C-alpha positions in Angstrom: -0.1 0.0 0.1 1.4 3.3 -1.0 1.1 6.3 1.2 -0.2 9.2 -1.1 -0.6 12.6 0.4 -2.9 15.2 -0.8 -2.3 18.9 -1.2 -2.8 19.2 2.6 -0.4 16.5 3.4 -3.1 14.2 4.5 -3.0 10.5 3.7 -5.6 9.4 1.0 -4.7 5.6 1.6 -6.6 4.6 4.7 -8.5 1.4 5.5 -12.3 1.3 5.7 -11.8 0.5 9.2 -9.6 3.6 9.9 -12.2 5.8 8.2 -14.9 4.4 10.4 -12.9 5.1 13.4 -12.1 8.6 12.4 -16.0 9.2 11.7 -16.8 7.8 15.2 -14.2 10.1 16.9 -15.4 13.1 15.0 -19.0 12.4 16.0 -18.4 11.6 19.8 -18.8 14.6 22.3 -15.9 15.6 23.9 -17.1 14.3 27.3 -17.3 10.8 25.9 -14.1 10.9 24.0 -12.4 11.6 27.3 -14.3 9.1 29.2 -13.3 6.4 26.7 -9.9 7.3 26.7 -9.6 7.0 30.2 -11.2 3.7 30.6 -9.1 0.6 31.6 -8.5 -2.1 29.2 -11.0 -4.7 31.0 -13.7 -2.1 30.7 -12.9 -1.6 27.0 -12.8 -5.4 26.4 -16.4 -5.4 27.8 -17.5 -2.8 25.3 -16.0 -4.5 22.5 -18.7 -6.8 21.4 -21.5 -4.3 21.7 -19.4 -1.8 19.7 -18.5 -4.4 17.0 -22.4 -5.3 16.5 -23.3 -1.4 16.5 -20.5 -0.8 13.7 -21.4 -3.8 11.6 -25.2 -2.6 11.7 -24.1 0.9 10.6 -21.9 0.0 7.7 -23.0 -0.2 4.2 -19.9 -1.7 2.7 -18.7 -5.4 2.9 -15.6 -5.3 5.1 -13.8 -8.6 5.9 -14.4 -9.6 9.5 -10.6 -9.8 10.2 -10.6 -6.0 9.5 -13.1 -5.5 12.3 -11.2 -7.3 15.0 -9.7 -5.0 17.7 -11.6 -2.0 16.2 -12.6 -1.0 19.6 -9.0 -1.3 20.8 -7.8 0.8 17.9 -10.4 3.5 18.7 -9.4 3.4 22.5 -5.7 3.6 21.5 -6.3 6.7 19.4 -8.3 8.4 21.8 -5.7 7.6 24.7 -3.1 9.5 22.7 -5.2 12.5 22.2 -7.9 12.7 24.9 -6.4 11.0 28.1 -6.4 13.2 31.1 -2.7 14.0 32.3 -1.4 15.7 35.5 -0.3 19.4 34.7 2.3 20.8 37.1 
């Protein structure tokens, strides 16, 4: 897979799963993004099956099941990088 950049320096070759994750992040209210980012791994694992069923019901395209594995973990990881509460001194 090549990484083509558009005129704004954005990557145009992202997977359908990454597109879904980015869309979900953009539609989540800030409070929910922060809450999700600060959940522990066990809580995220409990939400995984519910989240996967929701996403499958919302997608119009056929995506290989292997691409859906760990979608919740990918979403959680992305939010932890950008929305995790940190101590400021």
